[in-house]
Each structure stands twice: as C-alpha cells, then as structure tokens.
C-alpha positions as CSV (number, residue, x, y, z in Angstrom):
1,X,25.2,-37.1,-42.3
2,X,24.5,-40.9,-42.4
3,X,22.5,-42.1,-45.4
4,X,20.9,-45.5,-46.0
5,X,20.5,-46.5,-49.6
6,X,17.4,-48.4,-50.8
7,X,18.0,-51.3,-53.2
8,X,15.2,-52.9,-55.1
9,X,15.8,-56.6,-55.9
10,X,14.0,-57.9,-58.9
11,X,13.8,-61.4,-60.4
12,X,11.4,-64.1,-61.4
13,X,9.8,-65.6,-58.3
14,X,9.7,-69.4,-58.0
15,X,12.9,-70.3,-59.7
16,X,15.1,-67.7,-57.9
17,X,13.3,-67.5,-54.6
18,X,16.2,-68.8,-52.6
19,X,18.9,-66.7,-54.4
20,X,16.8,-63.6,-54.0
21,X,16.3,-64.2,-50.3
22,X,20.0,-64.7,-49.8
23,X,20.9,-61.5,-51.7
24,X,18.3,-59.5,-49.7
25,X,19.7,-60.8,-46.4
26,X,23.3,-60.0,-47.5
27,X,22.3,-56.4,-48.5
28,X,20.4,-55.9,-45.2
29,X,23.4,-57.0,-43.2
30,X,25.6,-54.7,-45.1
31,X,23.4,-51.7,-44.1
32,X,21.2,-51.3,-47.1
33,X,17.4,-50.9,-47.1
34,X,16.1,-53.7,-49.2
35,X,12.9,-53.4,-51.2
36,X,11.5,-56.4,-53.1
37,X,8.2,-58.2,-53.7
38,X,9.1,-61.6,-52.2
39,X,5.7,-61.6,-50.4
40,X,3.8,-60.0,-53.2
41,X,5.2,-61.3,-56.6
42,X,4.0,-59.3,-59.6
43,X,1.1,-61.3,-61.2
44,X,-1.2,-58.6,-62.5
45,X,-1.3,-55.0,-63.6
46,X,-2.5,-53.6,-60.3
47,X,0.3,-55.2,-58.5
48,X,2.8,-53.8,-61.0
49,X,1.5,-50.3,-60.4
50,X,2.2,-50.8,-56.7
51,X,5.7,-52.0,-57.5
52,X,6.4,-48.9,-59.6
53,X,5.6,-46.7,-56.6
54,X,8.1,-48.7,-54.6
55,X,10.7,-48.3,-57.3
56,X,10.1,-44.5,-57.3
57,X,11.6,-44.5,-53.8
58,X,14.5,-46.7,-54.7
59,X,18.2,-45.7,-55.1
60,X,19.5,-48.7,-57.0
61,X,17.8,-51.4,-59.0
62,X,19.2,-55.0,-59.0
63,X,17.8,-57.4,-61.5
64,X,18.7,-61.1,-61.3
65,X,18.1,-63.4,-64.3
66,X,18.1,-67.2,-64.2
67,X,16.5,-69.6,-66.6
68,X,13.0,-68.3,-66.8
69,X,11.5,-65.2,-68.4
70,X,8.6,-65.0,-66.1
71,X,4.8,-64.3,-66.1
72,X,3.6,-62.2,-68.9
73,X,1.6,-59.0,-68.7
74,X,-1.0,-58.0,-71.2
75,X,1.6,-56.7,-73.7
76,X,3.6,-60.1,-73.6
77,X,6.4,-58.5,-71.6
78,X,7.3,-60.2,-68.3
79,X,6.6,-58.3,-65.1
80,X,10.3,-58.4,-64.4
81,X,11.1,-56.7,-67.7
82,X,8.4,-54.1,-66.9
83,X,10.1,-53.4,-63.6
84,X,13.5,-53.0,-65.4
85,X,12.0,-50.7,-68.1
86,X,10.4,-48.5,-65.4
87,X,13.6,-48.2,-63.4
88,X,15.5,-47.2,-66.5
89,X,12.8,-44.7,-67.4
90,X,13.2,-43.1,-63.9
91,X,17.0,-42.9,-64.3
92,X,17.7,-45.3,-61.5
93,X,21.0,-47.1,-61.8
94,X,20.5,-50.7,-63.0
95,X,22.7,-53.5,-61.8
96,X,22.1,-56.7,-63.8
97,X,23.2,-60.2,-62.8
98,X,22.8,-63.0,-65.4
99,X,23.3,-66.7,-64.8
100,X,26.6,-67.7,-66.5
101,X,25.3,-71.1,-67.6
102,X,21.6,-71.0,-68.1
103,X,21.8,-74.3,-70.0
104,X,23.0,-76.0,-66.8
105,X,20.1,-74.9,-64.6
106,X,17.7,-77.7,-63.5
107,X,15.0,-78.3,-66.0
108,X,12.2,-77.4,-63.5
109,X,13.7,-73.9,-63.2
110,X,14.0,-73.2,-67.0
111,X,11.6,-72.3,-69.8
112,X,10.8,-75.0,-72.3
113,X,8.4,-73.1,-74.4
114,X,10.2,-71.7,-77.5
115,X,8.5,-68.3,-77.3
116,X,9.5,-67.9,-73.7
117,X,13.1,-69.0,-74.4
118,X,13.3,-66.4,-77.2
119,X,11.9,-63.7,-74.9
120,X,14.4,-64.6,-72.3
121,X,17.3,-64.3,-74.7
122,X,16.1,-61.0,-76.0
123,X,15.8,-59.7,-72.4
124,X,19.3,-60.9,-71.6
125,X,20.6,-59.1,-74.7
126,X,18.7,-55.9,-73.6
127,X,20.3,-56.0,-70.2
128,X,23.8,-56.3,-71.7
129,X,23.1,-53.4,-74.1
130,X,25.2,-50.3,-73.1
131,X,25.9,-51.6,-69.5
132,X,28.2,-53.9,-67.7
133,X,26.6,-57.0,-66.3
134,X,27.8,-59.5,-63.8
135,X,27.7,-63.3,-64.4
136,X,26.9,-65.7,-61.5
137,X,26.8,-69.4,-61.1
138,X,25.4,-70.0,-57.5
139,X,23.9,-68.1,-54.6
140,X,27.2,-67.4,-52.8
141,X,28.8,-66.1,-56.0
142,X,25.7,-64.0,-56.7
143,X,25.6,-62.5,-53.2
144,X,29.3,-61.5,-53.4
145,X,28.9,-59.9,-56.8
146,X,25.8,-58.0,-55.8
147,X,27.4,-56.5,-52.6
148,X,30.5,-55.5,-54.6
149,X,28.5,-53.9,-57.4
150,X,26.1,-52.0,-55.1
151,X,29.1,-50.7,-53.0
152,X,30.8,-49.4,-56.1
153,X,27.6,-47.8,-57.4
154,X,27.1,-45.9,-54.1
155,X,30.6,-44.5,-54.5
156,X,30.5,-43.7,-58.2
157,X,26.9,-42.6,-58.5
158,X,25.7,-41.6,-55.0
159,X,22.0,-41.1,-54.7
160,X,19.7,-39.3,-52.3
161,X,19.2,-42.2,-49.9
162,X,17.3,-42.1,-46.7
163,X,18.4,-40.3,-43.5
164,X,17.1,-40.1,-40.0
165,X,14.5,-37.4,-39.4
166,X,16.6,-35.8,-36.6
167,X,19.6,-35.6,-39.0
168,X,17.7,-34.3,-42.0
169,X,18.7,-30.6,-41.4
170,X,21.7,-29.2,-39.6
171,X,20.4,-27.6,-36.3
172,X,22.3,-24.5,-37.2
173,X,20.3,-24.2,-40.4
174,X,17.1,-24.5,-38.4
175,X,18.3,-21.8,-36.0
176,X,19.1,-19.5,-38.9
177,X,15.8,-20.2,-40.6
178,X,13.9,-19.4,-37.4
179,X,15.9,-16.2,-37.0
180,X,15.0,-15.1,-40.5
181,X,11.4,-16.1,-40.0
182,X,11.1,-13.9,-36.9
183,X,12.9,-11.0,-38.6
184,X,10.6,-11.4,-41.6
185,X,7.6,-11.4,-39.4
186,X,8.8,-8.2,-37.6
187,X,9.4,-6.4,-40.9
188,X,6.0,-7.4,-42.2
189,X,4.4,-6.1,-39.1
190,X,6.3,-2.8,-39.3
191,X,5.3,-2.5,-42.9
192,X,1.6,-3.1,-42.1
193,X,1.8,-0.6,-39.3
194,X,3.4,1.9,-41.6
195,X,0.9,1.4,-44.4
196,X,-2.1,1.2,-42.1
197,X,-1.5,4.1,-39.8
198,X,-3.0,7.5,-40.4
199,X,-0.6,10.2,-41.6
200,X,-0.4,13.0,-39.0
201,X,1.1,16.5,-39.0
202,X,2.3,19.0,-36.5
203,X,-0.8,21.0,-35.5
204,X,1.2,24.2,-35.1
205,X,1.9,24.2,-38.9
206,X,-0.4,25.1,-41.7
207,X,-1.3,21.6,-42.9
208,X,-2.6,19.8,-46.0
209,X,-6.2,20.6,-45.2
210,X,-5.7,24.3,-44.9
211,X,-6.7,26.4,-47.9
212,X,-4.5,29.1,-49.2
213,X,-4.6,31.8,-51.8
214,X,-1.8,31.6,-54.4
215,X,-0.7,34.4,-56.8
216,X,-0.2,32.9,-60.2
217,X,1.4,34.5,-63.3
218,X,-0.6,34.4,-66.5
219,X,1.1,34.3,-69.9
220,X,-0.6,34.5,-73.3
221,X,1.0,33.1,-76.4
222,X,1.9,35.9,-78.8
223,X,2.0,33.9,-82.1
224,X,5.7,34.3,-82.5
225,X,6.6,31.2,-80.5
226,X,6.7,33.1,-77.2
227,X,4.3,34.3,-74.6
228,X,3.6,37.7,-73.1
229,X,2.8,38.2,-69.4
230,X,-0.8,39.1,-69.0
231,X,-0.8,39.9,-65.3
232,X,-1.5,37.8,-62.2
233,X,-4.5,36.1,-60.8
234,X,-5.4,34.6,-57.5
235,X,-6.4,30.9,-57.1
236,X,-7.3,29.1,-53.9
237,X,-6.4,25.5,-53.1
238,X,-5.4,23.5,-50.0
239,X,-1.8,22.4,-49.6
240,X,-2.9,18.8,-49.8
241,X,-4.6,19.4,-53.1
242,X,-1.4,21.0,-54.5
243,X,0.8,18.2,-53.3
244,X,-1.5,15.4,-54.6
245,X,-1.5,17.2,-58.0
246,X,2.3,17.2,-58.0
247,X,2.9,13.6,-56.8
248,X,3.3,11.8,-60.0
249,X,5.7,14.4,-61.3
250,X,7.7,14.3,-58.1
251,X,8.4,10.5,-58.6
252,X,10.8,11.7,-61.4
253,X,12.6,14.1,-59.1
254,X,12.0,17.1,-61.4
255,X,13.7,20.4,-61.3
256,X,11.9,23.4,-59.8
257,X,11.1,25.1,-63.1
258,X,8.9,22.1,-64.0
259,X,7.3,22.2,-60.6
260,X,6.5,25.9,-61.0
261,X,4.7,25.1,-64.3
262,X,2.9,22.1,-62.9
263,X,1.5,24.0,-59.9
264,X,0.6,26.9,-62.2
265,X,-1.3,24.7,-64.5
266,X,-3.2,23.1,-61.6
267,X,-4.1,26.5,-60.1
268,X,-4.7,28.1,-63.4
269,X,-7.5,25.7,-64.1
270,X,-9.3,27.3,-61.1
271,X,-9.2,30.8,-62.5
272,X,-11.8,32.6,-64.7
273,X,-9.4,33.1,-67.6
274,X,-10.9,31.6,-70.7
275,X,-8.1,32.1,-73.3
276,X,-7.1,28.7,-74.7
277,X,-3.6,29.9,-75.2
278,X,-3.1,31.0,-71.6
279,X,-0.2,29.5,-69.6
280,X,0.3,29.7,-65.9
281,X,3.1,29.5,-63.4
282,X,3.7,30.5,-59.8
283,X,6.4,32.9,-58.8
284,X,9.7,31.9,-57.5
285,X,8.8,33.3,-54.1
286,X,5.6,31.3,-53.9
287,X,7.5,28.2,-55.0
288,X,10.1,28.6,-52.3
289,X,7.5,29.1,-49.6
290,X,5.8,25.9,-50.8
291,X,9.0,24.0,-50.7
292,X,9.7,25.0,-47.1
293,X,6.2,24.2,-46.0
294,X,6.2,20.7,-47.7
295,X,9.6,20.0,-46.1
296,X,8.3,21.1,-42.7
297,X,5.3,18.8,-43.1
298,X,7.6,15.9,-44.0
299,X,6.1,15.4,-47.5
300,X,9.2,16.1,-49.6
301,X,13.0,15.9,-49.6
302,X,15.0,18.2,-51.8
303,X,18.2,17.5,-53.7
304,X,20.4,19.8,-55.7
305,X,23.2,19.9,-58.2
306,X,24.6,21.7,-61.2
307,X,24.1,21.2,-64.9
308,X,25.4,22.8,-68.1
309,X,23.0,24.8,-70.1
310,X,22.7,27.4,-72.9
311,X,24.8,27.8,-76.0
312,X,27.8,28.8,-74.0
313,X,27.4,25.7,-71.8
314,X,27.4,27.7,-68.6
315,X,27.0,26.1,-65.3
316,X,23.5,26.2,-63.7
317,X,22.5,25.2,-60.3
318,X,19.1,23.5,-59.7
319,X,16.9,22.2,-57.0
320,X,14.8,19.1,-57.4
321,X,12.0,17.6,-55.2
322,X,11.2,14.0,-54.4
323,X,8.4,12.6,-52.2
324,X,9.1,11.1,-48.8
325,X,7.6,7.8,-47.5
326,X,5.2,10.0,-45.5
327,X,4.3,11.9,-48.7
328,X,3.7,8.6,-50.5
329,X,1.4,7.4,-47.7
330,X,-0.5,10.7,-47.6
331,X,-1.2,10.5,-51.4
332,X,-2.3,6.9,-51.1
333,X,-4.7,7.7,-48.4
334,X,-6.0,10.8,-50.2
335,X,-6.5,8.9,-53.5
336,X,-7.9,5.6,-52.0
337,X,-11.5,4.8,-52.8
338,X,-13.5,4.0,-49.7
339,X,-16.1,1.3,-49.6
340,X,-19.6,2.8,-49.4
341,X,-21.5,1.5,-46.3
342,X,-25.2,1.9,-46.5
343,X,-27.0,2.7,-43.3
C-alpha cells in the first residue's frame, strides 16, 4: 500500500525564505507532502494554535536554523522554538539543520541584539541535545542533507503517513466485514424472533395452563433428627405453576431427589396442614410422570450419571433436569411484568 509522508518545514521566515522554499520544492519532487507556513508565518498566538493543528497531522518535523532566533511569543520563546517543542511533545521525529558558520551569514540576516543572540545559542544547544543534527552552509547543501535525512527517517522510524482513500482498506477485508455484518444482522433477527415469539405447545397434550391434582407425602419431624410420615394430602396446581416454581433450581441441573422436595414444598404450601415442622415431597411415581410431561412439552432436558454415596461408597445412579431454551422463554413470559394500559 503506497504511503505519502507529510513533512513539516519550520524556520524563521525572512532570513531563510529562499532556503525554505528550495527545501520544500525538493521534498515535494521526491514524493513527500510538504507542510509549512510560508504564506502564513507565525506572528501571534492564534496563528501558532493553527500551526499546532497542522503539526498534529505531520509525520516528520524539519527545523532549519540560520542566524536569527525569530519573533517572540508572550513567554519570550520564538514561534519556531514553540513549534519544535510541540512536535517533540507529540513524539514526532525531529530533524534539525543548523548553519555551520552562523558568523559568516550576512549581517542583515543575523541577530545583533545580545538577548536574541543568547536565545539563539540556547536554542541551537537544545536542538543538539540528545539528537544528531546536520550542519549546512548553502541552500544546495541544505536540500541534499534534508532529503537524505528524511529518507533515512522513513526507513528507520516509519510513520502512519497518508494513503489514497481507495487503498485504505484491502477489498478482501471489506468483503469479509460485509459478510460478518450480514451474518450478525441475521443472528440478531433470529434472536429477536426467538425472544419475541409466543411459546406454543401441542394442543393434544396436557399443557402448562391445565390444573392437576397432585398426591404429596407429608412428614412431621419427630424430635430425634428424623421425620415420620404423616400421610398424604392432595394439592392442586397447573403444570405451568409447578415449572415456574422449579425454574431457578433447574438452572443448577439438580438431581431428582432435590426436585421432589422442591415440588413438595411448593405444593405443600397449598395444603391445610398447619404444623410448622411439616415437610413435603411428591412420590417417585408423580415425579416420573411430571418428568415425562415436561419433556413432552419441550420445557426440560434430562441428564444422568453415577455417583458414589454412603459409607461403603457404593455406586448410585441419578437423573438431573435442566431447562430448555423453550422453558427459559416460557418462564420469562410468565414472570414478565406487563405495562398497565388505562382505557
């Protein structure tokens, strides 16, 4: 993928106008995108803020220093030095080019004020600190050095650069992204259809809305840590009510002895027995009939296995229940709170 690197060329304006123009032309002919403020030299804080936004989009920062320090901002730093500090802050590679013999530059292009001369020397020292700088003597020498330095920088520290819009993404990536988008949309639609559709049951089967009578066994605690059977009672409930009462327990895929107790407790609460110590359970026969009915309705799936139990660690077979997706949707619809619509 072809990339074009953007190079920001910075310098003082009047004294280096010709050198800066030649460097910009040389970089452009070499295939670089040149950014600089030849037409808008930095002379105030507002212009400097604009330059910073240009530097944000720059890959390499070239600073050229001659015999002048440049116009001062409010903090007595030149606008050129401000540009340099900002590029460094943003982590943009800085390529510095200092005039080899500043004392030989024409007087009209050099600073004579002692404070400006001191600032210029300090700036030159800052540019040399922890980085290699190139020295130049004339425009041709400067152009050659800048081109070599920028070319080396693109090889050693490649940056993001700019690319053509039609080359920004491999077409195969776009095709795969579109395929995934369509697949994701289809799955979302199927999920919405699944969650939003009513749960239906075979009308030939006794369903969740049908009420049944259940025989439940009643046990009374005997005070010795056990319980004595106190007979049976009959409790009525719909299949749907029983299943909803079980649902949270079924999420743990419990064994059937726990299911017997849970159903017994739910149905026992509907009897007239008032003993606080009473315990309830449904018979194995009732449990098996419920299992088959819930399976036929598509509300549960059963699993089985063996486990070791007792002091002798004998092998015991067990059956466990877990809710199906249909069972989950049935419970969600049964437990959902509907918005009240006033007529």
